[in-house]
N, C-alpha and C positions, 0 to 999 in steps of 0.2 A: 543244401549241397546234394542230398540224395534224390531231390525232386527230378533231376534230369535223367538219373539212372533208372529209378524204380518208381517215381512218383511219390517218394518219400514214404513207402510202406514200412513203417516201423512198429506196427502192432498188428498180430494175427487176426485180431477181432476185426479191424477195418479190412484187412487183406481178404478175410472170409466173406464180408459183405460185398466187396468188389467182385469176388468169384461168383456170388449168387447172382449179382445183376449182369454177369457176363463181361466184366471188364478185365478179369484175369482168368487164364486157364488153370486147370488143377495142378499142373507141374509147377507153374509160377507160385501158386498158393503154397504148395509144400515147400518149395525152394525158399520163398520169402519167410515162411514161419520158422523154418530151420535157421536160417541166417539171422532173423530177429532174436531167436532164442540163444543162439551162439553169441551174438553181440551182447546180450544181457549177461550171459555167463561170464564172458571175458571182461565185461565192465565191472562185475562184482569182483572178479580175480584181481583187476588192477587196483580197485578201491582197497581190497584186503592187503595187496602188496604195499600200498602207499601208507596204510595205517597199521601195518603188521606189529611194529614196535608199540604203538599206542594201545592196541588191542591186547597184546601180551601183558603190558604193564597193568591194565585194567582187570583182565580176567585170570592172570597168572598161567596163561597158556591152557586152561581147562575151558573148552568152547562150550558154551550154553546158549540155548535158544532164548530162554526166559528167565526171570528171576533177578535178583540184584546184581548179578554179574553176567547177565544175558547180553550178548553183542550181535545176535543174528538180525535184529531189527534194523541194524545199519545197512543191511543189504537187501532185505525182502520185507514185504508187508505181511503182517499177521493179524488174525481177527482178535477183537477183545474177548475176554473170557465170557461175557454175557451173551455173546452173539451165537444164535443157533445156526445150524447148517442152512435151513430154509431162509432165515433172516439174511445170511451172508450171501446166498444165492440171488435173492432179491435185490440187495444192495449192489452187488457187482453187475447183475443184468440190467438194472435201471440206470446205473452210472455209465455203463458201456454204451446203452442205447442213447443216452444223452450225448456222449461223445460222437457217436455215429451221426446223429442229427446234425450236430454242430459241423463235422467235417463236411457233410454233404450240402449243408446250407452255404458253407464258405466256398466250396469249389464249383457249386452250380453257377455257370456263366450268367444265368438269368438274374441273379442277385448283384451282379455288377461289381464285385470285389475284384480289383486288379490282381494279377498273379503275384506281383512283387509284394503285395500287402497280405496275401493269404497266410504265410507262415506266422506273421504277427497276430493276426485275427485268430488263427488256430491256437497259438500259444495262449492267448488271453482266454479263449474258450476253454482250453485244457485247465488252465489255472483256476478258473471259476468252478469247473466241474470237480477238480480235486478238493477245493476248499469246501465245496458244498457235500461231498460224498466221503470224506476222509475219516470220519469219526469212528465207524464200525470196524473197518479193516484196512485202513490206510489208502483207500481208493487207487488200488493197483491199475485198474482199467485196461491193463495189458497183460495178457497171458504170458508173453515172453518175458516181460519185466518181472513177473512173479515166478515163473517156473525156472528160468535161467539162473538167477541167484540162489534159488533153493537147491538146485543141482550143484552149484559151486560150493554151497555151504556143506552139503553132504561130503563132498570131495575134501573139504577144508577141515573135517573132523567134528562137525556138529551132529553127526549122526542122522538117523531116520526121523528124529523128532521134528526136523524142519518141515516135514510134510503133515504133521498132525498136532502140533503145539500151538495153542493160543498165546498171544503175547499178553504177559501180565507183569 
């Protein structure tokens, strides 16, 4: 659906690569990144609204990021307690690079993938990437998908812990 408007820029990492190669100007990069983050924020807000009663029933209205009654992982991905900062960076950089390679392989006209098939092939590539890289930190692969929901969680009463807590 978004392909005809923006080329389906749903991920700031992908938009950044398109800016680096000259396919986007810096204004588009900033606008797309803000829109992507806002979309993730409102997606988390909608999920919270839909499951508000269930979340309240589970945690008694006391919002926790982790622990036995933690519900923040419904909205955002969090690193496992064993994961170091360097390990997390390597994990996310590697998985995002894999996604970028898949995107460019699929959209490269020399590879002969018809435009109508590209969303399906990209979806399969994304699925395989997430399944391959989700053990350490949930394979967010998308800064907007990570940051937007964390901002929402902050607004929803989970506190600043959403930016520093490992999931356990």
